[in-house]
C-alpha positions in Angstrom: 57.1 -13.0 52.2 58.7 -16.0 50.5 57.3 -19.5 50.7 60.6 -20.7 52.1 60.3 -18.2 55.0 56.7 -19.3 55.6 57.6 -22.9 55.6 60.2 -22.3 58.3 57.4 -21.2 60.6 56.2 -24.8 60.6 52.5 -23.8 60.8 49.7 -26.4 60.4 46.9 -25.7 57.9 44.3 -27.7 56.1 45.0 -28.6 52.5 42.2 -28.4 49.9 43.5 -30.7 47.2 41.2 -33.7 47.2 37.7 -34.1 45.9 35.0 -36.2 47.5 34.9 -38.7 44.6 38.7 -39.2 44.3 38.8 -42.4 46.4 35.3 -43.6 45.8 32.7 -43.8 48.5 33.4 -42.9 52.1 31.4 -43.1 55.3 31.1 -39.4 56.0 29.8 -38.4 52.5 27.4 -41.4 52.5 25.9 -40.6 55.9 25.7 -36.9 55.1 23.8 -37.6 51.8 21.4 -39.9 53.7 20.7 -37.3 56.4 20.6 -34.1 54.3 19.8 -35.4 50.8 22.8 -33.6 49.2 26.6 -33.8 49.2 28.5 -32.0 51.9 29.9 -28.6 51.2 33.7 -28.0 51.4 33.1 -26.2 54.7 31.0 -29.1 56.2 33.7 -31.5 55.2 36.5 -29.3 56.5 34.6 -29.0 59.8 34.3 -32.8 60.1 38.0 -33.3 59.3 39.1 -30.7 61.8 36.9 -32.1 64.5 38.0 -35.7 63.8 41.7 -34.7 63.8 41.4 -32.7 67.1 39.5 -35.4 68.9 41.8 -38.2 67.8 44.9 -36.2 68.7 43.4 -35.5 72.2 42.6 -39.2 72.9 45.9 -40.6 71.6 48.4 -38.2 73.2 49.2 -36.5 76.4 48.4 -33.1 74.9 47.3 -31.5 71.6 50.7 -29.8 71.3 52.6 -33.0 71.8 50.5 -34.8 69.2 51.1 -32.1 66.6 54.8 -32.0 67.3 55.4 -35.7 67.4 52.8 -37.4 65.1 53.0 -37.7 61.4 50.7 -36.2 58.9 47.0 -37.1 59.3 44.6 -37.3 56.4 40.8 -37.5 56.5 38.0 -37.0 54.0 39.4 -33.9 52.2 42.1 -32.4 54.4 45.6 -33.2 55.6 47.0 -31.8 58.9 
C-alpha cells in the first residue's frame, strides 16, 4: 500500500520524532524524575501525551470526533496528534 493511499485515509497516529531533551526541561519529565527517580520511558510519555490530548479535546469541544475533525495539530511532550 502506498504512502499516498494511506494518507488519504486521514488516520491519526502519534509521531515519535522528538526526544525529551530537545526543548530543554518540561514539567512532565521533571515531575516523573522526582517521583520515580528516573526519566520516563517512551511508553510512559506516550501514555501521558495521549491522555492529555484526549482530556483536553473532550473539555474543549462538543465531542471527541468534532475536536479531531475541526482542531489543528496538537503537540505535547513527545507526540503530535
